[in-house]
C-alpha positions in Angstrom: -46.3 -13.6 -44.4 -48.3 -16.2 -42.5 -45.6 -18.8 -43.2 -43.0 -16.5 -41.7 -45.0 -16.0 -38.6 -45.7 -19.8 -38.4 -42.0 -20.6 -38.7 -41.1 -18.0 -36.1 -43.7 -19.5 -33.7 -42.4 -23.0 -34.3 -38.8 -21.8 -33.6 -40.0 -20.1 -30.4 -41.9 -23.2 -29.3 -38.9 -25.5 -29.9 -36.6 -23.1 -28.1 -38.9 -22.9 -25.1 -39.1 -26.7 -25.0 -35.4 -27.1 -25.1 -34.9 -24.6 -22.3 -37.5 -26.4 -20.2 -35.9 -29.7 -20.9 -32.4 -28.4 -19.9 -33.7 -27.1 -16.6 -35.5 -30.3 -15.9 -32.4 -32.3 -16.6 -30.4 -30.1 -14.3 -33.0 -30.5 -11.5 -33.1 -34.3 -11.9 -29.3 -34.6 -11.9 -29.1 -32.6 -8.7 -31.8 -34.8 -7.1 -29.9 -38.0 -8.2 -26.7 -36.7 -6.7 -28.5 -36.1 -3.4 -29.9 -39.6 -3.5 -26.4 -41.0 -4.1 -25.2 -39.2 -1.0 -28.1 -40.6 1.0 -27.3 -44.2 0.0 -23.5 -43.8 0.5 -23.1 -41.5 3.5 -19.3 -41.8 3.4 -19.3 -39.9 0.1 -20.3 -36.6 1.7 -17.9 -33.8 0.7 -15.3 -32.8 3.3 -15.8 -29.2 4.4 -12.8 -27.4 5.6 -13.5 -24.3 7.6 -11.0 -21.6 7.1 -11.3 -18.4 9.1 -8.9 -15.7 10.1 -7.8 -15.9 13.7 -9.3 -13.1 15.8 
């Protein structure tokens, strides 16, 4: 029984670590993309405003 609990705890720890790593990678990629825009200002996305005429 102790082995089952130990294996379950290991799986939960690995799962939590993978989830944290995934969120960290997502945050870092967003930060890198923003830094890319700062170094190349002409790469900013074009925003087209579409609104109904009133």
